[in-house]
N, C-alpha and C positions, 0 to 999 in steps of 0.2 A: 504494500500500500504506500502511495506517495505521501510526501510531506503535506501537500495541499489537501489530499483526501483525508488525512488524519486531522488536519485543522478544521475542515468542513464538518466531519463527524463530531469532533469535540464541541464545536460551536452549536450544532443542532442538538446535541445531547444536553448541553447546558440550557439552551433556550426552550426546547420542546414545544415550539409553535411553528406554524407554517411561515416560511420566508421565501421571497423570490431570490433569484441569483444575484441581482444587483445589491439587495440588502445584505446577503451573505458576503459578497465582495467588500462592501463598505465596512462591515463589522470586522472582517479579517485584516483590514488595512486602516486602523483608526488614525494613526499619526503619519506613518510612512508606508509607502507601497512595498509590501513584502511578497504579495501574490499577484500575478497578472490576472486580468479578467478572463483571458482565454484558459488559463490553468484552472481557475475556479469553475468556469462553465464546464470544461472537460471533466473535472473531478465530480461535479454534480451529476453529469450524464452517466459516468462510469458507476458511481455509487447507486444510482437509481437502477441500472441494469443488474447490479449485483444483489439488489433487494435491500440494501442498507438504508435507503431513504425512499419515501413514497412521495408522489406528487398529487396535486389537486389543481384543477382548473376552475376558475370562478366564472360564472356566466357572463358577466359584463366586461371582463378583462381578457386580454390575449395572453397574459403572463401565466406561467405555471408557478405554483408555490410548493415548497418542499419542506419536509420535516423528517426526523429520524423514524425509522420503522420500529414498531413496538417489539418485533422479533429480534431486532438488532441491539436494543438497549443493553442487554446483558452481555453481549459479545465483546471480545477483546479487540481493541483498535488495531493491534498488530496484524491480525489475520487478513 
């Protein structure tokens, strides 16, 4: 698992609410840019494919929102 994937999992585990990719990116880079937008976007896609996070689409918006999967909460981040 990449450094960015671990950071995304840790953030979603801490927050436990639905967030879009832009919000995840901004929260991972509060003062200085540590993660690129492309890396965050790719990590979110990869984690969703692995089943670590789930997505939700809201009817009036085109964005997808993500949160950690309930099945993943107890899993080790290193896997």
